[in-house]
N, C-alpha and C positions, 0 to 999 in steps of 0.2 A: 474258265475264260468266258468272255462275252464277245459275241460276233459283232456287236455294234458298240463302239466305245464313245466316250464323251469327246467333244471337239477339243483338239489339242490346245492345251492352255497356253503354250508358248506363243501362239499366234495372236493372243488376245490382250497382251499387256505390253506397254512400252518399256524399253530397257530403263533400268535405274542405275544409279552410281553408288557404290562400286558394283553391286550385283543385287538383283532381286529375284527370288524364286518365282517361277511361273505360277500363276493362279488359275486353277481349272474353272471352267464355266459352271454356274449353278446347275445342278441336275436334280431330278426326282428319281428315286429308285424304289422298286423296279421301274424302269423307263416305260412310258406308255408306247403302244404300237405306233409306228410312224404314220403320219398322214398319207393316205393314198394320193399319189400325184400322177396325173394323166397328161399325155401329150398326143393330140391336141385336146381331146374331149374324153369324158368318162366312158367306160365300157358299159354297153347295155346287153351284150351277148358275147359268146366266144365259141370258137371251133378248135379242132385239134389237127395239127399237122404232124405227120410221122415221116422221119427220114432215116433210112438204114445207115448204120455206122459200121457195118461189116462185122467180121468175126474178130474177137480180141484174143490176145495170147492166153487168156484164161479159159478159152474154149466157149465163150459166150457169143451168141448172135445178138448184137445190141442195136437198139433203135433210139433215136432222139425224138421225144414227144414234146412238141412245143404248143403252148396256148396261143391261139390267134385271136386277138381282141378286136371287137367291132363296136363303134359308137351307135347312138340311137338311129342314125341315118344309114347304117350299114357300112360306113367307111372304116378304114383301119385306124386303130389308136394304139398307143404304147403306154405301158406301165413303167413309170420312171422310178417310183419308190413305193413302199408299202405293198399291200396285197398279200394274199395267202391262198394257195391252191394245194389240194391233196391229190395224189396219184395212186391208182390201184391197178393191179393186173391179176387176171385169173390164173396165170402161169408164170413161172420164173420169179424175178425180183425187180423192184423199181427203186430208184434213188433220185430224189428231187435235187435240182441244181440251183446254185446261186444265180440270181437274175442277171448278174454281170457276165457270167460265162457265155450265155447264149442270147443276151440282149432282152430278156424277159422271162416269164415263168416257163419252166421246162423241167423235164425229168429224163432219165435214161432207163430203159427197160432192157433186161438181159434174160435170154433164154438159153437153156442147155439142150433142148430137144426140138426136133424139126417139125413143129406144128404151130398153128395160129394161136395168137393170144389176144384177148380183149382188154383194152385199156379204158379205165374210167377216170375222169378228171372232175373234181368237185371244187367249186369256188367257195371259200370261207369268207374272204374279204376281197372284193365287195360282196355282200350277201345278196341273195335273191336271184342269182344267175343259175339257170338250170344246168344240171350235170350233163356232161357229154361223154360219148362212148366212141371208140374206134378200134379197129382190128388191124393187126399186121401179121404177115405170114412169111417167115423166113424161107419157106420152100420156093418162093418166087425169086429170091435174090440171086444175083450173078456176081461172083467174085471169089477170091481165095477162101477156102474153108480149112486150110492148115496154115498157120502163121507163126512167126517167131519175132521176138523183140528183146532187146537188152534193157533190163531194169536198172542197171548200174554197171560199173566196170567189171564186176565179178559174178554176174548172174544173167542168164538168158532164159526166158520163159517161152515154151512152145505150146500152142493150143490148137485144138481141132474141134470142129462142129459138124454134126451133133455129137453129143456125149456117147462114147462107146459103152454100150450096155452089156455086151457079151464078147468073149474072146480076149485077145491081147493086142497091145500096141507095141511095136518094135521100133526103137529109135537108134539110128547109127549116126556117128559123127563122120563127116567127110573131110579127109585131110587135104593138104595142098596138092598132093599127087593124085587126088581123086579116089583114093582108097576109102572104103567104108570100115569103120571100127565100131563094134557094138558099144552102145552107151547106156541103154535102158530097155527093159522089158516090163511093161505095165499091164496088170490084169484089170479087167473091167470091174466096176465102172471107173472110167477115166476120161478127163477132159484136157489135162495139161500136164506138163513136166518141167521142172526147173533144173537147168544145167548149172551147177555151182563150180564146175571145173574149168570154166573159161578164164581167160586172162584179159586184162585191160587192153584197149586199143587193138582188138583182134576181130577178124572176120570169121564168124563161126557158121559152118555149113552142116546141115543135117538132112538125113533121109528118114521120113516118118512113114512107117508102114501100118496102115489101119486094116482091120479085118476085111477080107474080101475086096481089097482095093490095092492098086499098084502104089509103091512108095512115092511120096511127094517130097520134093526137095525144097527146103526153106533156108534163108540166110538172115543173120543178124550181125550187126557190128557193135562191139562194146565201146563205150567212151573211154577216154584216158583215165588213168588212175587219179584218185582224189588226193590232195595234199594231206599230210599227217596233221592231226589236231588232237589235243589232249585235254584232260580235265582241268589243267591249269588255267585255261581260258575262263573258267567259271568260278575260280576261287575268289572270294570276296563278295562285293555287292554288284548286282545286275538289275535289270528292269525289263519288263515286256513292253513292246511298242507295236501297235497295229495301225493300219490306215485302210481306207477304201479307195478303189479306183474310180468311183463315181463322184464327180465334183458336187453333186447334190446331197451327198451324205454328210452327216455331222463330222465324221472323222475322215473326210476326204483328204487325199494326198495334197491338194492345193492349199490346205490349211497348215501343212507342216512347215515349220520354220527351222531348217537344219542347223543354222548357226545357234539359235536359242536352245534347241534341244541338246546339242553337244555341250554347250556352255553349262547347262544345268547338270548334265551327267558328270562333267568334270568337277564341278563344285561339290557335288555329293559324293565324289570318290568312287563312281561306278567303274568297274573293270571291264564289264561287257554289257551288251544290250541284246535281247532276244527279239528280233524284228520279224513280224509275221509276213511270210512270203508266199504261202500256199494254203489253200483250203480244199482238201481233197485233191482232185486232178486240176483244179483251177489255179492258174498262175496269177497271183495278186499284183505282180509287177506288170500292169497293163502298159501298152505303149504310151499312153498319156501320163502315167505316173512314173515312168522309168527315169526321166531326168532328175526328178526330185529325189527318188529313192537312191539313185547312184550318188548324187551330191551328199546325201545323208551318210551313206556308207563311207565315202571318201573322207568326209570330215571326221567320222569316228576313227578311221584308220590314222589320220594325221594326229589325233589326240591320244593315240595309244589305247583306244577302247575297242575290244574285239566285238564283232558282230556274229551272233549265232542265228542261224535260220530257224525261225519258229514256224512249224507246219502243223496243220490240223487234219489228220487223216480221217477218211470216211469209209474206207473199205480196203481190205488187203488184196486189191486187184492190181492188174498191170498198170493201168493209167495212173492210179494214185501213187503207187510205189515209184514209177518212173518220174513223176513230178517231184517226189521227194529227192530222188537222186539228182535231178536237174537243179533243184534248189541248192544242194550241197556244192554243185559246180559253179554257182553264180559268181560272176566277176563283173566289175564295172569296167568301162573303157580304160580307166587308169590302172587296172589290174588288181584292185582291192576286192576281196571276196569274203566268203562265209567261212567261219571257223566252227564247223560242226553243225548239228541239227538238234533242236529241242522239239520233241514230238509230243503233242498235246493229246494224251490218251484218255478220253472221257466217254462215258456212257450216254446213250440217247440218240434220237433220230438225226440230229444235226451233226453228230460225231460218228462213232463206230457202231452205234446201234444199241438196242436194249435186249434183254432176255438172253437165251442161250447163244443165239447167233452173235450178239454183241460181245458177250463174254469171250467166245472163241476168237473173234477178231482182235479184241484187246490183247489176248494171249499170244497171238501169232504174228501180228503186224511187225513188231520190232525185230523179231528173229529173221524174218524174210528181208527186211530192210538192211539189217546187219550183213546178211549174206550178199546183198546187192552192192553195198558201198565198200565192204571190206572191213578188216579189224582195226584199221589205223585211223578211222574217222570218229570224232567225238559224237556220241549219241546220248542225249539227255532225255530221259523219260519223265515227262510232266504227268504226275499221277494224282488221282483223287486222294484226299486226306483220310487215312483210315481211322484216326482218333476222333476227329470232329464229325465225320460222317458215319461213324460206327460200322466200318466195313471190315471184312475179313477175306481170307483166300476164297471162300465159297461165293462171295459176291463181287470180288475184283481180283484178277489174277496177278497179284504182286510178284510172286516168285517167278512165273513164266516171263514177265516183263523184265525183271531184274537180271535174268540170265544173259540178255543181250545188251543191257544198258551200262554205260560208263558212270552215270549219275542218276539217282532218283530224285525227283523234284516234287514233293507233295504240295498241293495248293492249300495252304493253311490260312483260309480266310475266316478268322474267328468271328468277326462281327457279322458277316453274311450268314455264317452257319450257326449263330446263336449266342456266342459269347461276347460280352462287352463290359466295360466299367472298371474292373479291378486289374490294374497292371500286373500284380503278382500272379493272379489267376491266369492271365494271358500268357505270361512267361512260362508258367508251368504247363499250360496246354500245348504251347509250341514245342517245348521240350518233350512232352509225351508223344506228340506227333512224330518227331524225329525218331524216338526210340521204337515206336510201333512200326513205322515204315521200315526201319532197319531189320526188325525182327521178322516181318512178313516177307522181306526180300529173300530170306533164307540164304544169304551170302553177304560177305563184307563188301558193301558198295557205298561210295560216298553219297551223302544226302545234302541237297541244296534246298532251302526252304522258300517256297513261294509265299510271300507275306502280303496282306492286304494293306494298301496305302490310300485307296480312293473309296468312293461311294459305290457299294455293291448291293446295298439293301436299304431298307428304311432306318436301319440302325446308324447309317451314315459312315463317314470315314473315321478311322481310329484316331483319337487325339495323340499328340506327340508322346505322352507318357506311356500309353499303351503300346505304341509302335516301338519305342525304345525298349520296353520290356520284352516284346516279341523278338527283337533282334538279339538282345542279350540272352534270352532263353534259347534261341537257335544256336548261338555261339557256344554257350555252356554245354549244350547237348552234343557238341561235336560236329555240327553241320559245317560244311566247307564254305558256305556262303548263303546269301539270300537273294531272291529275285522279287522286285517290287511289282505288284499289280495295281495300277499300271503306270507307266511313265507319264502319260497324258492326263491322268486323273489325280496325280499327286499334288497336294497343295503346299503352300509355304511352311506350315507347321510340320507337316510330314517330312518335307525335304530337310528341314532343320534337324529333325530327329535322326534321319538317315545319315546326314553329314556328320553327326556327332558320334557315330559308332565306327570304329575301325575293325578290320579283320586281320 
C-alpha cells in the first residue's frame, strides 16, 4: 500500500454520455516528498512537550511527545504538510504518529519499568534545526496503575504498571453477586493478561492481586456482538480506496465524488470496495470527513457493493486493536456498515515494524484481533507477495497469519516489483504468486489477488493487455477474486480491462 495516494480521478473529469471512465491525474512515481507547508511562517526552532497518557491495558506507562514549532521571532507556527522528525528513547519503545492524529509531529513513548526515560527528537525536514532532548519520569504520575479495557466483544485486556519482575499475579473474576472466581495466575515477568472468556455486551469485573499489594478491582464493558460476515463479500472483483482527513492533502476527503466513484465501481462490476478507515490507533474518519465517508458507504450499499474496512495496523497493542474492533462496528446514520476487515500486514517502520520485533507482530496481530472480534467476522489478511518479493516463512510469517485469516490477499504488484512487458509472463507470475501463497499458508485458505492498476513506480501503470493477463492468471490459479490497487489511480484503459473480465 501507499500512505499517500494520487488525487481521486473521479473529481477531475466531467461526466460523459453514456459513461466515461475516470482519468487519474498525471503523477510521477515514486512521488517526491511533499512540499513543507507552514502556518503562518516557517519554523526556525522547536521544543518538546510531554504529556502523560497514563497506563495502558498493555501494562505500559505511555507519554505523548509533541514537537512545538517556533518561527524566527519565537512565535508559534504549525506544520500543515511535509516535514520529517525522528524520535528516540533510551528506554522502552517509541512510535511516531501521523500528524493528523495530534495536529502535528508527535510520537508515543511506552515504558514497562518505573524509571525516567530520555527522549531525543531529530528534525530531518526541515534540515538544520538542532536536536532536542527531554526527560519524563512515570514515578511522578498520579493515576490508576491497574487498568482494563475491552478490545472487542470477546476480549478484555488487563494491564498493570510497572512490569512484575518477581513473584506471581493472581487475577479473579468478580461475578454479579460479588463472589471472586479464580481466572488466572501469572508468573513473572508479566505486564498484562487477556480474558478471552468474556461475552459481548457484558460488564466484566476483576480483582488483580500484585505481589506485596492489596488486590485492585477493575471493570470493563464489552461492546455488542458484531454481525456475521463471510468470504462471499470478497468473491469477484474489488478495489482499495483511501482518503485523507486533511483538505490540503492530494487525496483529501473533499476531493471524493461519491456518485462518480460508485458509478465507476458498478460499471466495472466490482462486488466490494476496501475502504481505508484506520491507520494504527488513528481513526481516519475525522469529523470533517465523516459526512463524505458516510455518503460514500450509503451509496455503495444502495448499489449492492459491500464495503470492507481496510485497516493498517502498527502494533499489537490495546489502542491499535481496539481501533480495529471499532472499525468493524462502524455504521452510518442510515445503518449501513462494514462487512469485515482487510488487515494490511506489512513490514517496516510505518507498519508493524522491521526485524525480529516486526516479524513477531506480524505473526500475532491477526490472532489477537480474531479473539477480540470473534469467529463470525470476515478477516482478510493483506500480505506481501512471496513470489515477486522472494519471501519465505523465515522472512514473513505466512502460516501464523493464515491460522486466523478467512482470506489471504497477496499484493501482486508486478510492475512495481520488477516485471513488465510480456502479458504471458505476467499471467504466469500472478499464478505462481497464488500457488506459493497457498503453499506457505500451510492450510486450505481462499486467495484473493491484489493487482496493480495504477502508477506505483517508474515502470508506470500496466497496459490493458498486462492487466487482462493478470486477472486471467489469478482466475486460472483458483483465486476467489482480485482487488485493484487502487480505485483512485486506475485509468480508462485499466478500467476497460477490468470490466472485460467476469468472475
